[in-house]
TIMIBA-914091 format. One record per atom (N, C-alpha, C): x, y, z. Coordinates in steps of 0.001 Angstrom, whole numbers, plus 500000, padded with zeros to 6 digits. Each point is the difference from the previous one (the first is absolute). Example, Ala and Ser with C-alpha at 12.3 -4.5 7.8 and 13.67 -1.06 7.14 Angstrom:
513190494310507800499110501190500000500900501200500000499650501050499280500820501190500060499230501090500730
END
This chain:
212474270083752155499340499061499413498826500419499572499236499996499273498167500464499804499495498399500500499553500029501334498910498036500798499111500106499501499602500090498202498726499798498931499174499002499553498694499267499764499866499381499210498759500121499563499758499493498780498559499269499397499340499058500811498765500183500135499137499164500909499289498841498632500371499141499439499605499894498372498382498773500201500198499176501280498659499121500013499887498952501144498723500547500703499974498653501803501508500748500676500574498523500784500785500351500321501507499638498836499832500097498975500818500278499661500526501507499707501522499563499714500550501715501046500918500067498757500751501513499133500965499401498525500417501834499782501077499835499859500082501790500170500111499766498007499761501007499987500373500541498585499974501513499443500457500021498802500136501368500371499649500052497556500217500985500118498869501292498742501352498914498678501198500042500461500262500155499316501526499207500338501442499022499244501037500116500713500343501245500793500488501175499925500362500944500194499368501028501559499026499981500449499052499930500746498448499049500158499291500549501340499194498848501032498910501625499937499203499634499758499128501086500399498628498476500129500029500295501624499496499339501467498328500083498870498730499257500900499114499396499433499093500429501532500685498822500805499629500067501463501456499971500691500076500351501135501009499300500827500088500080501162500966499229501218500300499818500513501471500671501050499842499570500807501307500477500860500441498177499997501380500256500276500672498299500346499006500161501041501029500934501457499683499126501176498786500311500566498948500267499083498991500078500159499121498583499385500668499379499167499337499410499526501222498093500471500950500146499651500400498681500495500211499784501954498839499427500383499295500463501758501002498590500098499587498964499652500206498088500723500178499868499051500417498859500252501136498778498453498568499556499231498541500607500400498831499850498476500007500375499234500813501564500771499705501115498741501044499125498684500969499553501029501368499846498830499576498278499247499582499865500589499280498307499203499201500850498910498626501017500430499554500395498917500505500520498743500877500588500653500873500854498888501146499238498589500316498771501081500395499218499036499501499040498790499381499317500990498517500070498918499366500051498731499706501587500267499922500443499093500974499996498970501355499940499751501386499177499111499209499203499791499401498714500307500304498503499552498064500236498791499301501209500971498572500251498672500009500519498648501718500915500109499693500187499244500730500273498974501306499654500903501022499461498872500116498185499245499743499265500859500121498449499408499579499722498999500642499151498141499670499864499348498451500017499660499233500654499576498869499152499835499120498466498750499854499541499324499914498713499733500549499499498795499247500985499345500166500529498035501917500703499778500478500477501177500823500380499968501172498710500369500162498957500586500282499250500722499862498779498489498585499490499149500571499037499094500549500748498526499880501048499892499585500878498934501568500930499689500612499256501369501417501015499103500870499813499896499901497988499228501167499583499015499438499854498992498752501205499181499267499641498972501069500854498767501002500850500763501187500638498938500969498773500207500290498711499403500677498927500271500526499083498386500978499237500841499867499783498245498764498521500084500170499196501215499133498778499710498766500400500642499007501558499774498277500658500237500290500055498674499387499477499026498884501707498681498608500438500497501130500626499495498540501240500012500185500653498625498771500283499542500225501643499208500126500818500352500011500823501244500065500567500909502295500355499605500808499444500456500988500309499654500083500967498625499930499529498866499884501035499546499766501591500374499030500386500601500394501129499997501333500572501861499479499166500613501149499682500820501510500281499993500374498083498782500934500708499250500808500518498752499048501412499885500250500586498462499375501433500632499527499888500638499468501833500197499717500015502141500319500160500058499769499969501510501889500482500729500657500010499046500803499753500762501114502308499422499080500532499257499747501400500599500062500598500990500980501492500156500567500285501879498460500911500615498832500395497896499424500335500195498297499360500678500326498392500270498870499323500443500612498805501430500969501115500431499766499346501087499162499475501254500055499689500524499844499819501274500193499286501026500050500223501274500641499853501689500759500881500264499834501165499906501547501603499961498651501009501050498205499619499765499929501342499717499031500091501758500122501002500022499496500020502028500074498210500429497564500238499796500321498752500652500488499081499876501155499810499784501304499076499506500370499496501312500584501583500212500555500063500907499608500539501754498334499916500181500068500385501080500589499310500818499325498411499550500308498904500555501558500061501535501267500761499353500848500128500299499718501071501432499454501295499302499584500548501057499424499822501157498745498589499443499357499013501433500918500049501258501012498726498874500807499808500718501417500719501009499980500468499177501477501669500453499243500180501179498180500947500176499848500365500842499273499122501714500279498339499452499426499972501074501320499768501072501154499800498874500918499133501209501017501062500642499539501708499276500367501069500139499501500294501566498457499985500415499208500361500896499752498563501689500125498328499291498939499138500348501294499955501131500812499680500732500895499759501144499035501065500819499065501309500127499976500524501322498976499230500625499793498949499180498354499206500736500677500166501041499377499787501873500092500033500895499042498373499482500479499496501086499474498683500895500335498506498958500963500179498929500238499228499285502077499423500374499701498342499906501446499928500487501019499968499203500978499327500225500989500444498757500359498870499054499226499807500533499469498147498415498473500426499140499716500252500151498767500596499244500484500729499498500343501180500914500373501515498468501448499035498894500925499403500290500593499520499986499378499272498542498440498965499998499676499641498963498863500980499322499332501201500938499427500865498501501176500302498932501158500476500513500897500567499451500269499406498538500601498339500506499864499252499380499547499942498713498679499848499993498788500536499329499674500690498957500582501379500720500319501024499681500782499658498291500469500255501079502318499486499085499642498449498836499536499090499776499405498907499442499161500584498583499277500658500718499559501387498412500217500677499264501326500584500788500854501065499229500815499286499020500928498786501002500619498971499322498933499904498215498724499347500219499371499961498328499475500285499463500130501975500805499778501070498827501422500387499286500753499661500646500936500431499456500957498728498693499741498770500682499797498620498841499464500255499054498961500396499813499022500312498891500253500836499031500629501385501108500588501647499195501366499380499214500721499594500620501602498914499445499602499565498700499132498475500356500134499352498602499573501152498623498296500527500389500255501277498987500258500244499727501035501210500805500111501068498725502218499967500782500121498970500405501822499978500805500528501253500868501119500280500112499865501623500846498760500711500119500311500500500909498261500459500804500505500786501323499523501118500574500441501201501167499394498341500678501029500618501346499516499082501441499779501268501080498195499170500928500152501548500385499552498797501417500159500159501197499866499081500807499475500908501106499489501169500412499371501151500525499031500576499100498317500460501018499562500653498861500472502132499581499506499969498946500833501291499135498840501030499979500425500572501037499145501888500234500230500338498561498358500727499801500462500959498607500907501388499588500675499588501067501085501060500277501109500193499813500392498334499757500936500152499806500354498932498089500213501057500241501076499948497820500982499122500009500645500216501152501402498958500100499677498741499632498962499751500413499053498556500404499623499327498653498811501191500031499123499621498726500763500165498396500955500802499870500440500515498635501593499396499873500142498805501054501055498971499854499803498879498666501836499458500303499907499120497948499568498775501104500671499384499665499605498347499878501239499206500266499573499267501007500999499948500859500269498511499173501509499206500253500154498555499525499702498845500008499945499349499210499154498714500402500517499530501436501457499985499409500945498934501116499305500652501511500008501806500268499946499916501500498328499752500033498851500297499022498721499651500409499656498700500426500796498416499488499848499434500167500053499030501243501177500854500006500656499688501711499465500533500948499002500605499681499151500836501471498250499315499622500254499795498976498054498556499682500658498832500879501424499281500295501023498991500785499224500407501131500782501193500010500203500410501920498232499985500245498917500606499827498714499586499749499468499278500381500334498571499595499090498503499820501402499562500607500869499796500629500844499646500948499116501081501271500232500096499670498921500972501225498408500213500218499641499030499952498430499503499507500105498643500256501338499036499862500129499066499636500753499260501104500488500737501024500284499835501636498529500038501061499588501476499034499074500476501713498129499931499245499972499161498805498661499802499716499164498569501052499103500449500927499318498912500221499805498803499030500040498896500865499815498809499593498946499296500220499216500209501486499019499364500223498487499945499359499006499061500326498892499268499610499059501584499776500033501061500257498951500713499956500427500729498804501916499789500128500945501061498211499051499255499175500289499197499956500369498566498821498341499666499575499104499671500463499309499380499704498799500613498989500400501688499704498859500715499330501165500568499252499165501518499629501231500839499159500401500973500133500541500091501469501348500707500623501878499501499456500365500958500193501130499850499395500708499533500721500728499257500125500536498535501099501338500069499740501609499348501387500842499761499355500144498936498501498773499404500164500678498536498701498999500597498543499596501201500402500090500860498179500778500607500134500906500831500567501175500423500177500970498942499303499949499433500457501820498581499699499268499502498847498911499494499829499803500550498170500281500334499387499160501165500031500401501297499199501327500714499884500515500091501453501427499707499658501504499049499033498995498785499653500427498921499619499831500850498352498811500595499032499988499913499335501180500866499450499660501939501177500640500878499532501088499623499567501377499163500921501060499398500322500522499412498823498447499398499553501104498702498766499494501140498315499360500363499757499916501161499259500868501245500004500479500728500994501600500987500131501192499156499889500007498840500157501246499391500273500253498816497604498910500086500152500271499040498276499479501386499093499569501121500845500161500828498600500949500358500195501116500346500690501194500780500100500504498787499282500435498676500224500486499501499111499930499630498807498949499703499199499295500529498453500221501260498969499779501561501131500534500752499682501450500162500383500461500695498865501801500469500649499827501308500484498785501054499775500249501533500243498217500007500709500240501107500372498979500430500736498480500000498305499564500228500296498526500927498333499561501145500035501111500762501878499538501200499753500686500545499405501283500058500499501266501026499277500689499497499436499745498304499321500926498854499186501392499966500310500629500277501443501381499809500612499634499159500872501259499611500338499883497851500862499575501025501315499325499603500170499469499177501345501599501224501027498820500478501163501317500539500762501186498892500878498691499634500428500466498226501351499549499219499155500959499626499246500078498444499423499894499209501696500107499811500353500056499234501740498316499547500038498980501217499649499362499450500234498986499155499407500941499516498640498815498896499707500068498916500658501370499373500570500041499151501042498836500652501189500442500086500641499818500703501533497842499780499341499577500008499388498571500486500086499686498217499706500311499763499151500397498459499928500089498991501356500565499989500245500381499672501887499105500667501183499177501279499980499031500567500415498549499040499313500300499918498599498461498501499203499963498718501531501210499878499484500353498815501139500168499572501064499895501335500588500315499673501225497844500230500733499325501016498775498829499992500489499270498367500350500494499841498542498603498581499718501313498945500674500585500252501127500476498472500593498896500340501306499864501455500113499480500070501396498681500191500042499410499814498482498357499973499800499866498249500242500932499169499473500037498296499599500372499818501240501088500606500881500214498870501371498865500272500702499530501182500092498561500911500343498798498096501220500261499027497828498999499592499883498083500039500415499942501228499638498342500728499874499734500064498946500331498926498751499515500344499193500363498959499018499712499171499462500097499134498800499266499340498557501069499477499335498801499689498554498452499095500492498380501148499507499501499384501063499413498883498503500233498217500667499604499356499409499022499051500515499104499232499064498467499653501628499746498328498698501251499776499523499824499017499025498732499825498559500076500388499791499386500643498276500940500817499089500637499439499162500696500525499530499433500761498298499096499752500241498735500113498841499362501205500438500105500557501258499239501637499951500461500523501122500913499733501039500466501192500338501137501169500101500308499707499154501015501504499630499083500484499856499384499784499161497811500786499393499777500741501175500074499238501135499008500643501414500715500540500924501422500873499615500009501120500602499805501330499607499293499634498614499290501171499173498843500734500063499155498835500042499219499930500057498240499871501146500541500249501437499674499867500505500247500642501070498319500583500366500215501452501346500508500373501415500111498433499992500947499990501481501739499667499320500751501065500701501877499746500198499770498648499922501246499340499232500212498331500589501082501255500836500161500036501093501119500034500278501585499124500600500015498839500040500723499476499657500641500102498759499669500644499283501637500695499245499593501175499741499055500877499975499563501181499658500756501394500773500695500253499859500402500935501266499509501418500077499574500580498962499229500889499082499013499883499385499125500874500554498781499996498312498684501125500089499837500233499077498894501379500211498514499013500342499366500088500592498667499307500506498714499966499626499137499486499843498954500873499839499191498733500291498272500712499999498946499877500768498711499542498829499351499209500138498929499226500082498956501585501387499969498942500955498784500805500691500211501659499786500956500127500038500467501490500036499848500873498528499615499071499254500069500469498222501041500798499958501106499666500154500990500111499175500559499348499518500055499754498051500377499333498888500872501025499583500864499447499240500624500035498358499783499733498990499953500398499081500218499066498518500757499536499450500371499091500049501383499304499592499006499032499085499554499259500458499135499052499186499523500831498564499726500698500747498837501078498823501868500327498675500784500523500541500846500185499068500633498962499042499938498268500317500914499380500052499391498792498881498014501272500826499352498463499219499076500503499039499606501405499798499089500479499034500640501018499027499661499172498417500050500510499030500087501793499748498903500093500129500822501477500690500050501212500537500659499201500907501133501094500298501205500681499647500186499354499509501789499930499286500829500143499892500069499396501021502005499520500695500727498953498982498546498885499659500727499189499459501008499312500627500842499579501280501322499243500431499139498487499441501663499797499003499739498934499980501544499285500130500819498673499890500548499323500431500777499756498367501067500099500217500923499997498989500362498185500012500185499983498091500399497696499642501503499997501025501386501617499858501307499604500513499345500154502120498994500009499789500253500419501540499931498266500508498972499233499532498572498383500305501324499818499548501137500256499320500835498625499285500896499930501047500278501261501262501347499495501045498750499048501200498424499504499743499509499303500776500532498598500444500427499247500448501423498463499994498367499128499892500328498884499811499379499059499981499694499661501554498539498754500234500202499282501517501896499581500559500449499674499306501114498659500531500873501291500339499746501119499480501785501499500228500868499655498347499527498883499009499918500582498411500383501051499194500435500513499606499649501357499259498772499709499170499195500571499109498993499385498792501320500561499022500588498907499073500501499782498727498734500748498974498914499494499617499233501338498799499907500366500138499841500716499014500204502433499821498702499788499604499097499136499658498533499564498790499415499139500788498849500476500252499359498388500568498204500909500269498975499491499264498695499993499731499544501165501884498976500630500765500080500319500765500076499061501289498952499007499557499606498728501193501222499082500297501124500146499009500945499402500627501001500535500652499910500982499318501584501509500864499082500396501473498594499658500349499549499955501312500521499216500690499770498257499807500076499300500564501634499197500262500187500482501667500695498502499660501191501085501226499381501364499778501042500681500211499736500619502049501553500445500972499399500246500114498696501354500650499049498978501137498852500533499772499792501490500618501024500984500377499874501654499809499312500455498638500631498802498358499363500692498362498443500524500622499599498955500503498815499827500310498968500379500391500850500541500908499111500768501068500478502216499754500853499646499074500525501614499785498759500227499022499905498757498729499841500313498723498239499278499853499180500289499839498768499328499843500348498914498870500171498500500823500666499005499444498694498710498389499568499352500143500195498563499373498319500180500337500314499872502025498639499396501028500012501393500596500345501254499212498798500621501212498527500685500069499334499814501174499099500144499855499618501193500816498113500515500290500454500726500455498048500270499936498856501349501240499545499644500119499267500939498856498663499803499381500112501043498777497971499799500742499466501466499874498543500146500001499453498876501005500985499842501600499325498586500740500058499143499807501159499559498771499947498395499669501188500132500229501136498718501002501299499700500382500619498825498841500664500288500332501456499222498990499208500488498517500032500886499884499564500175498602501574499662498773500375498660499359501438500497499861499553500789498763501262500883499843500844501592499726501007499868499634499286500623498287501990500014499524500334501047499753501574500730500079500170501353499959499313500662498564499586501040500717498989501057499049500525501066499663500205499997498485501629500520499052498946501713499864498505500364500864499313501537500379501864500409500431500248499483501223500886499926500907501677500161499053500261498608500200501382499647500021500587500324498242500737500324499770500944500404498828500365499381499464500775498905500895500830498721500010499060498785499900499362499785500742499424498746500439499752499464501098501729500551500810500023500302501595499123500122500744498800499486500296499268501397501041500325499781501183499635501096500774501064499935500968498742500449501049500340498348501253498732499870500873500635499727501680501270500655499791500939500338501393498549499990501346499789501290500127499431500847500571498415499608500356499591499921498867498677500221499272498823499227500885498704500051499888499581499165501035498962499180499202499499499191500325499748498564498699498684500593499922499427500755499700498280500462500087499829501449498629498887499362499248499545501562499166499808501562500899499415499118500905499520500813500581501340501565500603501025499435500238500891501325500279500881501065498723498815499169499337500859500604498283499893501398499566498705501058500398500044500601499517499615500806500704500134500072501501500445501162501404501031500081500950500319500525500654500930499654501073499352500101501005500103497606499896499317500160501976500618498739499859501357499360499394500460499417500704500981501039501090500270498059500545501086500523501463500159499092500248501477499325499701500605499449500429501425500175499808500815500843500967501120500012500816501084500036498734500408501842499919501656499414498819500943500041500520500635498453499995501408500531501003500845500498499354501326501054501078500650500906499379501135498927500325499996499618500656501707498999500658499201498659500556501122499533498866499302498384501278501606499723500457500009498899500040501416499263500482500645499598498778498950499701499432501160498709498812501105501034499628499643501391499262500578500705499749501156500091501031499682500815501332501427499882501090501114498932498937499297498131500001500814499178500025500788499819498387499484501053499179500317500244498871501274501233500283499663500588500127500903501076500751501314499839500670499267499152501344502061498578499952500172499663498817499378499062499393501319499233499021500414500834499152499713501196499292500404500381499361500868501278500550499704500456501168501654500955501091500407498875500278500155498943500305500457498632500168501637499907498802499199499936498684500221499542498707501014501310499487499720500918500628500665501553499419501202499957501064499963499102501304501296500136500632501261498549499570499078499532499265500978498948499641500169499204501195498729499209501113499232499391501109499895499071499711498418499855498508499000499200500018500666498717499380499402498899500821500292498271500438498289499329499331500124499098500769499088498886499887499207500587501248500649499710501405499578500278500399498710501578499995500611501748500101498908500463499199499261499829499140500679498696499114498293500063498880498755499173500249500573499278501447498845499043500955499853501192500421499840500635500356499483501256501218499227501376499672500238499372498452499810501718498790498665499221499178501162499063498774498652499686499112499493498849499938500724499652501010498820498374499921499113500171500725499732500830500903497896499655501166499776501337498852500533500312498810499199500612499102499325499188498956501256498917499243499681500075499400499195498360499695499777499213501467498793499186500674499140499931499881499772501773500563499051500547500049498645500382499085500180499400498724499595500566498836500619498088499431499680499022500693500731498587499345500960499572499239501728500992500374500712499769498895500755499216500585500441499680499418501580498738501057501220501114500450500186500090501164500808500819500157501614500001500419500648499340499071500989499158499640500157501505499340501975499866500457500976501502498976499871499067498567500112501075499222500343499349498720501271499746499724500752499666498831501204500326499753500483500923498090500619500562500250499938500742498833498776500676499611500690501412499516498490501288499546499790499050498681498293501252500552499160499026498796500298501106498463500221500391499100500210499767498917498581500926499943499571500036499396499203500791500277499464501821501017499513499551501388501060501494500393500976500060500105501488499712499880501076499924499493499723501125499002499494499869498885499563500441498726499381501650500748499498499952500873498707500642499746500955501343501362500776499548500700500292500921500845501217500194499982501224499041498494501123500252499690500493500318501185500179498400500567501135499978500956499666498642500536501319499448500384499866497983500412499844499596500704500250500486500955499935499808501857498891499245500351499454498761499471499607499213500774498631500668500787501236499847501212499007500164501349499200502137499984500349500620499609499725500480499776499038500467498765499463499770499018498775499712499394499570498892500609500646499252500865498511498652500211499461501015501532500737501175499948499134501531500689499473500449500012500757500639498696498466500781499504499061499685499641499543498150499327498878499691499366499130499702501462500975499762500889498725499777501297499071502262500069501481500295499989499009501547500111498982500032499561499799499993498492499338499429498283499437500388500922499861498901500817498164498959500101499422499784500767500844500228500619498942499816501692499843502062500190500844500706499851499400501523500471499400500558498668499278499178498746499948500457499050498976500910500567499612501451498900498965500830500360500162500097501688500754500496500864500170500358500275500610501518501345500087500594498541500926501677500239501500499200500107499853499477499159501878499590500656500851499910498719499196499750499274501344498895498955500153501702498292499654501044500628500532501158499494500949500332500569500633500046501160500827500286501195500966499049499523499164498865499829502047499035499899500101500440498030499169499985499320500699500078498630501034501568500539499669500925500657500666501242500091501221499204500457499797500552501117501860498829501096500727498873498855499539499409499650500838499028498773500739500476498915499051501449499919500668500837498297499685499092499498498311499216499368499801499371499235498119500714499583500414501265499949498433500866499211500055500023499268501058499683498923499780499123498475498669498928499644499886499182501346499334498873499547498281500984499649500349500964500268497831500038500191500339500497497998500624500180499311499890499769498947500229498598498960500352499234500727500033498248500128498185500268498801500095499212498941498844499136499292499368499289500985498356500483499911499182499285500775498872498945499431500336498460500135499059499193499611499501499489500478498341499615500039499644499549500317499364497967499964499108499348500366499684498392499554499822499818499041500113499072498958499890499315499384498954499913499033499188500554499004499329500433498819500304498681499233498993498341499900500530499720499302499361500204498306499530500884500054499779500308498130498908501037500583500383501210499123499337501326499483498643500026499275498761500170500292498233499717499759499544498653500334500434499362501073499666499012500917500098499890501034498543500150500671499758499330501374500742498816500514500620500577501023500781498463500788499107500498501128499722498246500965499624499895501434501214501186501360499811500729500843501197499907500495500058499514501188499185499469500576499749499044501603499778498739499340500009499453499222499265498290500431498352499845500029499718500878500053498261499657500187499152500215499301500576499298498592499095499884498626499433501008499544500281501668500602499361501232498751501317500119499488500223501101498933500647500218499705499607501323500084501357500798500929499751501455500708500589501453498441500611499815499527500982501044499483499914499793498902500469500978498321500621500132498961500697501314499904501073499365499223500396501402499522500385499975498105499232500520499859499812500517498625500732501242499866499761499279498141501251501369499607498502501114498986499656499228499283498246500872499109498844500435501062499254499146499558499082499417500658499576499364501828499297500860500752499675499223500715498994498543500181500377499347500046498200498942500820499204499539499911499599499269500662498352500748501309499925498205500984500758499044499766500158499223500665499302500462500753498362499176501123500261500743501419500766499404500852500241501138501336501103499626500922501152500240499888500156500547499028501819500822498674500082500782500773501198500557500495500659501251499773500320500324499060500129501082498882500402499968498599501743501103499938500901500160499951500584500631500561501118500714498345499977500723499821500517500873498824501424499499499924500407498953498887501793500876499644500398501627499219500208501031500430500288501038499844501565501013500310500697498791500207501369500721499805500288500075501639498792500347500328500472500757501240501055498339500907498220498946499826499950498709500119500201499362498530501313498967500031500433499216498942500531497993500653499445499785498879501266498717500033501373499636499704500712499983500828501357499258499505500134499389499633501415499661498810499816498710499340499692498614500757500503499727501163499544498890501100498819499806500501498925500782499334499046499811500865499301501067500897500955501041501070499977499943501116499368501899499251498517499881501164499218501592500031501678501329500586499867500595498809501144501524500362499030500962500135500185500633501217499548501534500127501170501113499887499728500678499286500896501211499032499713501505500924500248500320500312500006501464500507501273500831500258500425501447499731500768500857500271500354500278501272501496499524500223500800499570500638501512500713500284500199500409501262501262501096500131500496499647500654501501499883500064500873499603501403501736501183499364499321501440500899501568499546500489501077500395500860501410499835500186500579500288500999499250501414501487499991500460499716499351501279500844498418499712501131499390499138498982498530499908500297500949498926501486500661500068500269500145498640501429499342500924501248499948502061499558499790500527501132499336500989498829498952500547500860498963501256499052500680501681500174499973500666498925500134501366500708499665500639501314500320500876499655499422500960501357499511501199499037498121499356500471499491500964499218499629501853500092499921499589498749500059501526498881500390501380501078498313499850501035499281501005501168500556500106500976500995498832500634500552500889500820501823500389500066499864499586498889501331500658500050500224501762498906498581500291500313499592501192499207499851500876501005499529499238501431500286500185501206500997499842500458500668499329500190501479499789500686500978499577499182500860501237499204500849499233499273500986498949500560500207500689501557501136498827500511500137499155499820498773498771499801499877498727499630500975499219499339499786501286498912500953499407498613498968498024499597500664500255498814499005498780499239501427499273500080499444498240499968500329498777499932500429500773498541501756498837499498501134500132499485499058499895498459499323498565500079500094499564498349498829500958499747498802500505500641499234500574499819500224501578499480500911500085500777500536501993499251499943500324498888
END
């Protein structure tokens, strides 16, 4: 084994290579000289945290290409992106992470003076990251080659081997996660920061296992081969392991649903504060104003020139219940009425009639949705800071949750339903506290919601209510696209997108009851009323028969798109990889 590694920056020590097949060290050291004590082990694994923790934009824009997020970028993603020559995620830089982890695992146990407990913790950390790496690869490409040791440049059998069956790879992922859950530390030293700990591993395991178990249920074949799953028992095993992880985390009492009595704002506080709310947030990407380390999320969601134009859909808004827990019967309502009397998360996810921000130092300026940003009128504010000072720079420092206790409860609810074990006690433990945090009655409803039944093509009341909560509670937290994939509901990505109700074309109207008209959708010629944003109805946007704004862009979905094609460049280097069946 060649014991070499690239020195990337400062104390961040990570191995790399010029491509997936060979390594060209730029700076190197020997493991025996580097791993001198426990401090060197900690330095090395903290490098993984610094390098591989998702950043703010990865977290809050990961669901941009889903059914309930409207964005013009969906055209490029759902029509042009899927060519085998355009794929990312398989280049040398993408595989370096695996080499770094495996190199550490092959060398760290020779470190002198470190207890077995500590060595197991550091091994668990590395194995967590290996599981993280492979879960992302399997979601993206299906079958992939499994490696659990660093590969020599001369080991051609390993370098040019074919892909391993998904059953084998995901079983190995589960082994790594189980080791991590058993051996990672859970003391405050490890949970009050960004370091990987037992609770992160348990929460992440619940996510991975729910995904894999339900994916196997709703997909009758392995998407890479289009053949039945090799081991049919894994469907139930992954669901069982999800439940096991959730129950251990729940029973630990380490986390709870954050509820400070402010139903109108406490949900959004989880996403707009610099300090991580450790009552509920298990893992977060942290930023610092004092250290001048910020991100551009507010800029991305609030500034018209950025281009993402992430917006909500009318169908998504229809999912929000009334405060008394009843379903909203009216399909079409004016914007103010539509946003009133509902689950308070609605006005904490989207700018509602009472939304206000600081503008040029002036506080509490009532602000309507900005049609220079939103395509539908449902303007996302969940992650944004309410001050225009952050709308043209990467200076926002609010922490971005990666894993929350609310997700663990929803994972548990769904896994228990999948096992046929969902009952009123599970409801009270999971769905009730999440709804009541948002001011919604936590009573268990009877009968399936006709709208959701049509939307998802199923009629089970509890399954629909669980899906309602996942959509709302976890909106834009990089989970919706994965949910659609595992439920085999990719076709929802082409469902028609509607926005707010527009009383009439060519007539300005007020969106937030401040006495000032805000927007006008015109057909031929824009007007000149002061303070009004004029938007042309040009075919991309039009009014439906019932007055809803409709957003039309080209979108496409095919069965093969549940996984991406193996990049053609990778197949040229190693034909043994083979192409995913429907992409051949």
